N, CA, C and O atoms as a Tripos MOL2 file, in Angstrom:
@<TRIPOS>MOLECULE
protein
  240   239    60     0     0
PROTEIN
NO_CHARGES

@<TRIPOS>ATOM
      1 N         -74.7380   57.7810   19.6680 N.3       1 UNK1
      2 CA        -75.4850   58.3730   20.7490 C.3       1 UNK1
      3 C         -74.8220   58.0470   22.0740 C.2       1 UNK1
      4 O         -74.0250   57.1160   22.1910 O.2       1 UNK1
      5 N         -75.1840   58.8550   23.0750 N.am      2 UNK2
      6 CA        -74.6240   58.6120   24.3940 C.3       2 UNK2
      7 C         -75.4570   57.5770   25.1340 C.2       2 UNK2
      8 O         -76.6260   57.3500   24.8230 O.2       2 UNK2
      9 N         -74.8320   56.9650   26.1080 N.am      3 UNK3
     10 CA        -75.5140   55.9300   26.8800 C.3       3 UNK3
     11 C         -76.3920   56.5110   27.9760 C.2       3 UNK3
     12 O         -77.3760   55.8940   28.3850 O.2       3 UNK3
     13 N         -76.0340   57.7040   28.4530 N.am      4 UNK4
     14 CA        -76.7940   58.2930   29.5560 C.3       4 UNK4
     15 C         -77.7210   59.3800   29.0290 C.2       4 UNK4
     16 O         -77.3760   60.0840   28.0800 O.2       4 UNK4
     17 N         -78.8910   59.5220   29.6350 N.am      5 UNK5
     18 CA        -79.8090   60.5810   29.2140 C.3       5 UNK5
     19 C         -79.2740   61.9530   29.6290 C.2       5 UNK5
     20 O         -78.5440   62.0730   30.6120 O.2       5 UNK5
     21 N         -79.6400   62.9700   28.8770 N.am      6 UNK6
     22 CA        -79.1800   64.3330   29.1340 C.3       6 UNK6
     23 C         -80.3150   65.1000   29.7970 C.2       6 UNK6
     24 O         -81.4420   65.1190   29.3040 O.2       6 UNK6
     25 N         -80.0000   65.7250   30.9130 N.am      7 UNK7
     26 CA        -80.9790   66.5570   31.5910 C.3       7 UNK7
     27 C         -80.9890   67.9140   30.8800 C.2       7 UNK7
     28 O         -80.0200   68.6680   30.9660 O.2       7 UNK7
     29 N         -82.0640   68.2170   30.1930 N.am      8 UNK8
     30 CA        -82.1370   69.4340   29.3870 C.3       8 UNK8
     31 C         -82.1210   70.6950   30.2410 C.2       8 UNK8
     32 O         -81.5940   71.7200   29.8110 O.2       8 UNK8
     33 N         -82.6870   70.6370   31.4410 N.am      9 UNK9
     34 CA        -82.6510   71.8020   32.3190 C.3       9 UNK9
     35 C         -81.2230   72.1470   32.7120 C.2       9 UNK9
     36 O         -80.8390   73.3170   32.7150 O.2       9 UNK9
     37 N         -80.4400   71.1310   33.0430 N.am     10 UNK10
     38 CA        -79.0390   71.3730   33.4110 C.3      10 UNK10
     39 C         -78.2470   71.9110   32.2270 C.2      10 UNK10
     40 O         -77.4090   72.7970   32.3950 O.2      10 UNK10
     41 N         -78.5020   71.3900   31.0400 N.am     11 UNK11
     42 CA        -77.7950   71.8540   29.8450 C.3      11 UNK11
     43 C         -78.1600   73.3090   29.5420 C.2      11 UNK11
     44 O         -77.2930   74.1100   29.1930 O.2      11 UNK11
     45 N         -79.4330   73.6450   29.6760 N.am     12 UNK12
     46 CA        -79.8820   75.0050   29.4120 C.3      12 UNK12
     47 C         -79.2730   75.9790   30.4180 C.2      12 UNK12
     48 O         -78.8120   77.0570   30.0440 O.2      12 UNK12
     49 N         -79.2740   75.5970   31.6900 N.am     13 UNK13
     50 CA        -78.7180   76.4550   32.7310 C.3      13 UNK13
     51 C         -77.2030   76.6050   32.5860 C.2      13 UNK13
     52 O         -76.6620   77.6800   32.8440 O.2      13 UNK13
     53 N         -76.5290   75.5600   32.1860 N.am     14 UNK14
     54 CA        -75.0820   75.6380   31.9770 C.3      14 UNK14
     55 C         -74.7530   76.5720   30.8180 C.2      14 UNK14
     56 O         -73.8100   77.3600   30.8890 O.2      14 UNK14
     57 N         -75.5430   76.4750   29.7520 N.am     15 UNK15
     58 CA        -75.3330   77.3530   28.6030 C.3      15 UNK15
     59 C         -75.5830   78.8150   29.0000 C.2      15 UNK15
     60 O         -74.8380   79.7000   28.5790 O.2      15 UNK15
     61 N         -76.6170   79.0770   29.8000 N.am     16 UNK16
     62 CA        -76.9170   80.4310   30.2690 C.3      16 UNK16
     63 C         -75.8120   80.9530   31.1850 C.2      16 UNK16
     64 O         -75.4640   82.1330   31.1420 O.2      16 UNK16
     65 N         -75.2620   80.0580   32.0180 N.am     17 UNK17
     66 CA        -74.1860   80.4470   32.9250 C.3      17 UNK17
     67 C         -72.9490   80.8760   32.1480 C.2      17 UNK17
     68 O         -72.3000   81.8600   32.5000 O.2      17 UNK17
     69 N         -72.6270   80.1430   31.1000 N.am     18 UNK18
     70 CA        -71.4640   80.4770   30.2770 C.3      18 UNK18
     71 C         -71.6800   81.8200   29.5780 C.2      18 UNK18
     72 O         -70.7650   82.6400   29.5090 O.2      18 UNK18
     73 N         -72.8750   82.0410   29.0680 N.am     19 UNK19
     74 CA        -73.1790   83.3080   28.3990 C.3      19 UNK19
     75 C         -73.0910   84.4740   29.3800 C.2      19 UNK19
     76 O         -72.6060   85.5480   29.0250 O.2      19 UNK19
     77 N         -73.5540   84.2690   30.6020 N.am     20 UNK20
     78 CA        -73.5290   85.3240   31.6110 C.3      20 UNK20
     79 C         -72.0940   85.6850   32.0080 C.2      20 UNK20
     80 O         -71.7610   86.8620   32.1420 O.2      20 UNK20
     81 N         -71.2500   84.6680   32.1940 N.am     21 UNK21
     82 CA        -69.8720   84.9550   32.5620 C.3      21 UNK21
     83 C         -69.1140   85.6120   31.4080 C.2      21 UNK21
     84 O         -68.2560   86.4640   31.6370 O.2      21 UNK21
     85 N         -69.4220   85.2280   30.1870 N.am     22 UNK22
     86 CA        -68.7870   85.8460   29.0260 C.3      22 UNK22
     87 C         -69.1460   87.3280   28.9540 C.2      22 UNK22
     88 O         -68.2840   88.1770   28.7300 O.2      22 UNK22
     89 N         -70.4190   87.6230   29.1440 N.am     23 UNK23
     90 CA        -70.8640   89.0200   29.1110 C.3      23 UNK23
     91 C         -70.2650   89.8070   30.2660 C.2      23 UNK23
     92 O         -69.8920   90.9660   30.0890 O.2      23 UNK23
     93 N         -70.1660   89.2080   31.4320 N.am     24 UNK24
     94 CA        -69.5710   89.8740   32.5860 C.3      24 UNK24
     95 C         -68.0980   90.1930   32.3360 C.2      24 UNK24
     96 O         -67.6230   91.2680   32.7020 O.2      24 UNK24
     97 N         -67.3850   89.2690   31.7180 N.am     25 UNK25
     98 CA        -65.9740   89.5060   31.4000 C.3      25 UNK25
     99 C         -65.8200   90.6360   30.3900 C.2      25 UNK25
    100 O         -64.9110   91.4580   30.5080 O.2      25 UNK25
    101 N         -66.7030   90.6800   29.4010 N.am     26 UNK26
    102 CA        -66.6540   91.7550   28.4140 C.3      26 UNK26
    103 C         -66.9170   93.1000   29.0730 C.2      26 UNK26
    104 O         -66.2280   94.0780   28.7810 O.2      26 UNK26
    105 N         -67.9020   93.1620   29.9550 N.am     27 UNK27
    106 CA        -68.2090   94.4120   30.6370 C.3      27 UNK27
    107 C         -67.0890   94.8370   31.5730 C.2      27 UNK27
    108 O         -66.8040   96.0280   31.6930 O.2      27 UNK27
    109 N         -66.4590   93.8900   32.2280 N.am     28 UNK28
    110 CA        -65.3540   94.2170   33.1170 C.3      28 UNK28
    111 C         -64.1910   94.8100   32.3320 C.2      28 UNK28
    112 O         -63.5410   95.7490   32.7910 O.2      28 UNK28
    113 N         -63.9320   94.2710   31.1640 N.am     29 UNK29
    114 CA        -62.8510   94.7990   30.3350 C.3      29 UNK29
    115 C         -63.2140   96.1650   29.7720 C.2      29 UNK29
    116 O         -62.3430   97.0150   29.5880 O.2      29 UNK29
    117 N         -64.4820   96.3740   29.5020 N.am     30 UNK30
    118 CA        -64.9210   97.6130   28.8790 C.3      30 UNK30
    119 C         -65.0760   98.7510   29.8890 C.2      30 UNK30
    120 O         -64.6460   99.8730   29.6250 O.2      30 UNK30
    121 N         -65.6840   98.4730   31.0380 N.am     31 UNK31
    122 CA        -66.0220   99.5220   31.9910 C.3      31 UNK31
    123 C         -65.2590   99.4640   33.2970 C.2      31 UNK31
    124 O         -65.1370  100.4760   33.9870 O.2      31 UNK31
    125 N         -64.7530   98.3200   33.6420 N.am     32 UNK32
    126 CA        -64.1750   98.1400   34.9600 C.3      32 UNK32
    127 C         -62.8150   98.7840   35.1220 C.2      32 UNK32
    128 O         -61.9900   98.7800   34.2090 O.2      32 UNK32
    129 N         -62.6000   99.3350   36.2970 N.am     33 UNK33
    130 CA        -61.2990   99.8670   36.6630 C.3      33 UNK33
    131 C         -60.9840   99.3530   38.0580 C.2      33 UNK33
    132 O         -61.8810   99.1830   38.8850 O.2      33 UNK33
    133 N         -59.7270   99.1120   38.3090 N.am     34 UNK34
    134 CA        -59.3400   98.6360   39.6250 C.3      34 UNK34
    135 C         -59.4220   99.7810   40.6240 C.2      34 UNK34
    136 O         -59.4650  100.9490   40.2370 O.2      34 UNK34
    137 N         -59.4420   99.4470   41.8950 N.am     35 UNK35
    138 CA        -59.5190  100.4670   42.9400 C.3      35 UNK35
    139 C         -58.2910  101.3750   42.8890 C.2      35 UNK35
    140 O         -58.3870  102.5820   43.1130 O.2      35 UNK35
    141 N         -57.1510  100.7850   42.5940 N.am     36 UNK36
    142 CA        -55.9190  101.5740   42.5080 C.3      36 UNK36
    143 C         -56.0180  102.6060   41.3840 C.2      36 UNK36
    144 O         -55.6060  103.7540   41.5520 O.2      36 UNK36
    145 N         -56.5650  102.1940   40.2410 N.am     37 UNK37
    146 CA        -56.6990  103.1060   39.1090 C.3      37 UNK37
    147 C         -57.7060  104.2210   39.4150 C.2      37 UNK37
    148 O         -57.5020  105.3690   39.0180 O.2      37 UNK37
    149 N         -58.8000  103.8820   40.1260 N.am     38 UNK38
    150 CA        -59.7860  104.8910   40.5000 C.3      38 UNK38
    151 C         -59.1790  105.9460   41.4120 C.2      38 UNK38
    152 O         -59.3990  107.1400   41.2120 O.2      38 UNK38
    153 N         -58.4130  105.5110   42.4170 N.am     39 UNK39
    154 CA        -57.8060  106.4760   43.3260 C.3      39 UNK39
    155 C         -56.7360  107.2910   42.6180 C.2      39 UNK39
    156 O         -56.5530  108.4690   42.9250 O.2      39 UNK39
    157 N         -56.0320  106.6840   41.6810 N.am     40 UNK40
    158 CA        -55.0220  107.4110   40.9240 C.3      40 UNK40
    159 C         -55.6810  108.4850   40.0560 C.2      40 UNK40
    160 O         -55.1860  109.6100   39.9870 O.2      40 UNK40
    161 N         -56.7730  108.1560   39.4040 N.am     41 UNK41
    162 CA        -57.4940  109.1320   38.5890 C.3      41 UNK41
    163 C         -58.0400  110.2710   39.4370 C.2      41 UNK41
    164 O         -58.0040  111.4310   39.0270 O.2      41 UNK41
    165 N         -58.5430  109.9380   40.6160 N.am     42 UNK42
    166 CA        -59.0780  110.9510   41.5170 C.3      42 UNK42
    167 C         -57.9690  111.9030   41.9750 C.2      42 UNK42
    168 O         -58.1830  113.1130   42.0530 O.2      42 UNK42
    169 N         -56.7950  111.3630   42.2760 N.am     43 UNK43
    170 CA        -55.6680  112.1910   42.7060 C.3      43 UNK43
    171 C         -55.1910  113.0940   41.5690 C.2      43 UNK43
    172 O         -54.8640  114.2590   41.7980 O.2      43 UNK43
    173 N         -55.1520  112.5680   40.3580 N.am     44 UNK44
    174 CA        -54.7440  113.3860   39.2110 C.3      44 UNK44
    175 C         -55.7340  114.5170   38.9620 C.2      44 UNK44
    176 O         -55.3250  115.6360   38.6490 O.2      44 UNK44
    177 N         -57.0140  114.2460   39.0940 N.am     45 UNK45
    178 CA        -58.0320  115.2740   38.9140 C.3      45 UNK45
    179 C         -57.9040  116.3520   39.9870 C.2      45 UNK45
    180 O         -58.0070  117.5420   39.6910 O.2      45 UNK45
    181 N         -57.6820  115.9400   41.2180 N.am     46 UNK46
    182 CA        -57.5080  116.8930   42.3080 C.3      46 UNK46
    183 C         -56.2760  117.7670   42.0770 C.2      46 UNK46
    184 O         -56.3170  118.9750   42.3090 O.2      46 UNK46
    185 N         -55.1980  117.1640   41.6280 N.am     47 UNK47
    186 CA        -53.9620  117.9110   41.3630 C.3      47 UNK47
    187 C         -54.1720  118.9180   40.2290 C.2      47 UNK47
    188 O         -53.6890  120.0480   40.3010 O.2      47 UNK47
    189 N         -54.8870  118.5080   39.1930 N.am     48 UNK48
    190 CA        -55.1390  119.4070   38.0710 C.3      48 UNK48
    191 C         -56.0160  120.5840   38.4990 C.2      48 UNK48
    192 O         -55.7670  121.7190   38.0920 O.2      48 UNK48
    193 N         -57.0330  120.3280   39.3120 N.am     49 UNK49
    194 CA        -57.8910  121.4190   39.8060 C.3      49 UNK49
    195 C         -57.0970  122.3910   40.6610 C.2      49 UNK49
    196 O         -57.2540  123.6060   40.5400 O.2      49 UNK49
    197 N         -56.2490  121.8590   41.5210 N.am     50 UNK50
    198 CA        -55.4200  122.7110   42.3740 C.3      50 UNK50
    199 C         -54.4880  123.5680   41.5220 C.2      50 UNK50
    200 O         -54.3000  124.7520   41.8000 O.2      50 UNK50
    201 N         -53.9200  122.9820   40.5080 N.am     51 UNK51
    202 CA        -53.0160  123.7100   39.6170 C.3      51 UNK51
    203 C         -53.7530  124.8450   38.9080 C.2      51 UNK51
    204 O         -53.2180  125.9470   38.7900 O.2      51 UNK51
    205 N         -54.9560  124.5930   38.4430 N.am     52 UNK52
    206 CA        -55.7330  125.6310   37.7770 C.3      52 UNK52
    207 C         -56.1440  126.7280   38.7470 C.2      52 UNK52
    208 O         -56.1390  127.9050   38.3860 O.2      52 UNK52
    209 N         -56.4970  126.3600   39.9660 N.am     53 UNK53
    210 CA        -56.8830  127.3620   40.9630 C.3      53 UNK53
    211 C         -55.7170  128.2720   41.2980 C.2      53 UNK53
    212 O         -55.9260  129.4510   41.5840 O.2      53 UNK53
    213 N         -54.5120  127.7660   41.2720 N.am     54 UNK54
    214 CA        -53.3450  128.5860   41.5660 C.3      54 UNK54
    215 C         -53.0800  129.6030   40.4590 C.2      54 UNK54
    216 O         -52.5000  130.6560   40.7230 O.2      54 UNK54
    217 N         -53.4870  129.3140   39.2480 N.am     55 UNK55
    218 CA        -53.2320  130.2120   38.1320 C.3      55 UNK55
    219 C         -54.4450  131.0730   37.7720 C.2      55 UNK55
    220 O         -54.4580  131.7260   36.7290 O.2      55 UNK55
    221 N         -55.4420  131.0710   38.6200 N.am     56 UNK56
    222 CA        -56.6400  131.8540   38.3660 C.3      56 UNK56
    223 C         -56.3580  133.3220   38.6310 C.2      56 UNK56
    224 O         -55.6840  133.6650   39.6030 O.2      56 UNK56
    225 N         -56.8660  134.1760   37.7790 N.am     57 UNK57
    226 CA        -56.7170  135.6090   37.9710 C.3      57 UNK57
    227 C         -57.7820  136.0970   38.9460 C.2      57 UNK57
    228 O         -58.9030  135.5870   38.9660 O.2      57 UNK57
    229 N         -57.4220  137.0800   39.7450 N.am     58 UNK58
    230 CA        -58.3850  137.6160   40.6980 C.3      58 UNK58
    231 C         -59.3900  138.4940   39.9740 C.2      58 UNK58
    232 O         -59.0640  139.1730   39.0000 O.2      58 UNK58
    233 N         -60.6060  138.4650   40.4650 N.am     59 UNK59
    234 CA        -61.6610  139.2840   39.8600 C.3      59 UNK59
    235 C         -62.1040  140.3670   40.8360 C.2      59 UNK59
    236 O         -63.2970  140.5010   41.1070 O.2      59 UNK59
    237 N         -61.1660  141.1390   41.3640 N.am     60 UNK60
    238 CA        -61.4920  142.2230   42.3240 C.3      60 UNK60
    239 C         -61.8430  143.5020   41.6250 C.2      60 UNK60
    240 O         -62.1400  144.5020   42.2790 O.2      60 UNK60
@<TRIPOS>BOND
     1     1     2 1
     2     2     3 1
     3     3     4 2
     4     3     5 am
     5     5     6 1
     6     6     7 1
     7     7     8 2
     8     7     9 am
     9     9    10 1
    10    10    11 1
    11    11    12 2
    12    11    13 am
    13    13    14 1
    14    14    15 1
    15    15    16 2
    16    15    17 am
    17    17    18 1
    18    18    19 1
    19    19    20 2
    20    19    21 am
    21    21    22 1
    22    22    23 1
    23    23    24 2
    24    23    25 am
    25    25    26 1
    26    26    27 1
    27    27    28 2
    28    27    29 am
    29    29    30 1
    30    30    31 1
    31    31    32 2
    32    31    33 am
    33    33    34 1
    34    34    35 1
    35    35    36 2
    36    35    37 am
    37    37    38 1
    38    38    39 1
    39    39    40 2
    40    39    41 am
    41    41    42 1
    42    42    43 1
    43    43    44 2
    44    43    45 am
    45    45    46 1
    46    46    47 1
    47    47    48 2
    48    47    49 am
    49    49    50 1
    50    50    51 1
    51    51    52 2
    52    51    53 am
    53    53    54 1
    54    54    55 1
    55    55    56 2
    56    55    57 am
    57    57    58 1
    58    58    59 1
    59    59    60 2
    60    59    61 am
    61    61    62 1
    62    62    63 1
    63    63    64 2
    64    63    65 am
    65    65    66 1
    66    66    67 1
    67    67    68 2
    68    67    69 am
    69    69    70 1
    70    70    71 1
    71    71    72 2
    72    71    73 am
    73    73    74 1
    74    74    75 1
    75    75    76 2
    76    75    77 am
    77    77    78 1
    78    78    79 1
    79    79    80 2
    80    79    81 am
    81    81    82 1
    82    82    83 1
    83    83    84 2
    84    83    85 am
    85    85    86 1
    86    86    87 1
    87    87    88 2
    88    87    89 am
    89    89    90 1
    90    90    91 1
    91    91    92 2
    92    91    93 am
    93    93    94 1
    94    94    95 1
    95    95    96 2
    96    95    97 am
    97    97    98 1
    98    98    99 1
    99    99   100 2
   100    99   101 am
   101   101   102 1
   102   102   103 1
   103   103   104 2
   104   103   105 am
   105   105   106 1
   106   106   107 1
   107   107   108 2
   108   107   109 am
   109   109   110 1
   110   110   111 1
   111   111   112 2
   112   111   113 am
   113   113   114 1
   114   114   115 1
   115   115   116 2
   116   115   117 am
   117   117   118 1
   118   118   119 1
   119   119   120 2
   120   119   121 am
   121   121   122 1
   122   122   123 1
   123   123   124 2
   124   123   125 am
   125   125   126 1
   126   126   127 1
   127   127   128 2
   128   127   129 am
   129   129   130 1
   130   130   131 1
   131   131   132 2
   132   131   133 am
   133   133   134 1
   134   134   135 1
   135   135   136 2
   136   135   137 am
   137   137   138 1
   138   138   139 1
   139   139   140 2
   140   139   141 am
   141   141   142 1
   142   142   143 1
   143   143   144 2
   144   143   145 am
   145   145   146 1
   146   146   147 1
   147   147   148 2
   148   147   149 am
   149   149   150 1
   150   150   151 1
   151   151   152 2
   152   151   153 am
   153   153   154 1
   154   154   155 1
   155   155   156 2
   156   155   157 am
   157   157   158 1
   158   158   159 1
   159   159   160 2
   160   159   161 am
   161   161   162 1
   162   162   163 1
   163   163   164 2
   164   163   165 am
   165   165   166 1
   166   166   167 1
   167   167   168 2
   168   167   169 am
   169   169   170 1
   170   170   171 1
   171   171   172 2
   172   171   173 am
   173   173   174 1
   174   174   175 1
   175   175   176 2
   176   175   177 am
   177   177   178 1
   178   178   179 1
   179   179   180 2
   180   179   181 am
   181   181   182 1
   182   182   183 1
   183   183   184 2
   184   183   185 am
   185   185   186 1
   186   186   187 1
   187   187   188 2
   188   187   189 am
   189   189   190 1
   190   190   191 1
   191   191   192 2
   192   191   193 am
   193   193   194 1
   194   194   195 1
   195   195   196 2
   196   195   197 am
   197   197   198 1
   198   198   199 1
   199   199   200 2
   200   199   201 am
   201   201   202 1
   202   202   203 1
   203   203   204 2
   204   203   205 am
   205   205   206 1
   206   206   207 1
   207   207   208 2
   208   207   209 am
   209   209   210 1
   210   210   211 1
   211   211   212 2
   212   211   213 am
   213   213   214 1
   214   214   215 1
   215   215   216 2
   216   215   217 am
   217   217   218 1
   218   218   219 1
   219   219   220 2
   220   219   221 am
   221   221   222 1
   222   222   223 1
   223   223   224 2
   224   223   225 am
   225   225   226 1
   226   226   227 1
   227   227   228 2
   228   227   229 am
   229   229   230 1
   230   230   231 1
   231   231   232 2
   232   231   233 am
   233   233   234 1
   234   234   235 1
   235   235   236 2
   236   235   237 am
   237   237   238 1
   238   238   239 1
   239   239   240 2
@<TRIPOS>SUBSTRUCTURE
     1 UNK1         2 RESIDUE 1 A UNK
     2 UNK2         6 RESIDUE 1 A UNK
     3 UNK3        10 RESIDUE 1 A UNK
     4 UNK4        14 RESIDUE 1 A UNK
     5 UNK5        18 RESIDUE 1 A UNK
     6 UNK6        22 RESIDUE 1 A UNK
     7 UNK7        26 RESIDUE 1 A UNK
     8 UNK8        30 RESIDUE 1 A UNK
     9 UNK9        34 RESIDUE 1 A UNK
    10 UNK10       38 RESIDUE 1 A UNK
    11 UNK11       42 RESIDUE 1 A UNK
    12 UNK12       46 RESIDUE 1 A UNK
    13 UNK13       50 RESIDUE 1 A UNK
    14 UNK14       54 RESIDUE 1 A UNK
    15 UNK15       58 RESIDUE 1 A UNK
    16 UNK16       62 RESIDUE 1 A UNK
    17 UNK17       66 RESIDUE 1 A UNK
    18 UNK18       70 RESIDUE 1 A UNK
    19 UNK19       74 RESIDUE 1 A UNK
    20 UNK20       78 RESIDUE 1 A UNK
    21 UNK21       82 RESIDUE 1 A UNK
    22 UNK22       86 RESIDUE 1 A UNK
    23 UNK23       90 RESIDUE 1 A UNK
    24 UNK24       94 RESIDUE 1 A UNK
    25 UNK25       98 RESIDUE 1 A UNK
    26 UNK26      102 RESIDUE 1 A UNK
    27 UNK27      106 RESIDUE 1 A UNK
    28 UNK28      110 RESIDUE 1 A UNK
    29 UNK29      114 RESIDUE 1 A UNK
    30 UNK30      118 RESIDUE 1 A UNK
    31 UNK31      122 RESIDUE 1 A UNK
    32 UNK32      126 RESIDUE 1 A UNK
    33 UNK33      130 RESIDUE 1 A UNK
    34 UNK34      134 RESIDUE 1 A UNK
    35 UNK35      138 RESIDUE 1 A UNK
    36 UNK36      142 RESIDUE 1 A UNK
    37 UNK37      146 RESIDUE 1 A UNK
    38 UNK38      150 RESIDUE 1 A UNK
    39 UNK39      154 RESIDUE 1 A UNK
    40 UNK40      158 RESIDUE 1 A UNK
    41 UNK41      162 RESIDUE 1 A UNK
    42 UNK42      166 RESIDUE 1 A UNK
    43 UNK43      170 RESIDUE 1 A UNK
    44 UNK44      174 RESIDUE 1 A UNK
    45 UNK45      178 RESIDUE 1 A UNK
    46 UNK46      182 RESIDUE 1 A UNK
    47 UNK47      186 RESIDUE 1 A UNK
    48 UNK48      190 RESIDUE 1 A UNK
    49 UNK49      194 RESIDUE 1 A UNK
    50 UNK50      198 RESIDUE 1 A UNK
    51 UNK51      202 RESIDUE 1 A UNK
    52 UNK52      206 RESIDUE 1 A UNK
    53 UNK53      210 RESIDUE 1 A UNK
    54 UNK54      214 RESIDUE 1 A UNK
    55 UNK55      218 RESIDUE 1 A UNK
    56 UNK56      222 RESIDUE 1 A UNK
    57 UNK57      226 RESIDUE 1 A UNK
    58 UNK58      230 RESIDUE 1 A UNK
    59 UNK59      234 RESIDUE 1 A UNK
    60 UNK60      238 RESIDUE 1 A UNK
């Protein structure tokens, strides 16, 4: 056994903190994108729309 008493509230909160950071890391890997990647995706989408608009047939 240990010589010092264990504060159960601190142990419970530490365990919850670890679980929260683990879940946050999983979500960041699953859903998160960097700002650079977001702007790159937005630029690619804009370029693709412009390209399609240029090849649209007129409906006169």
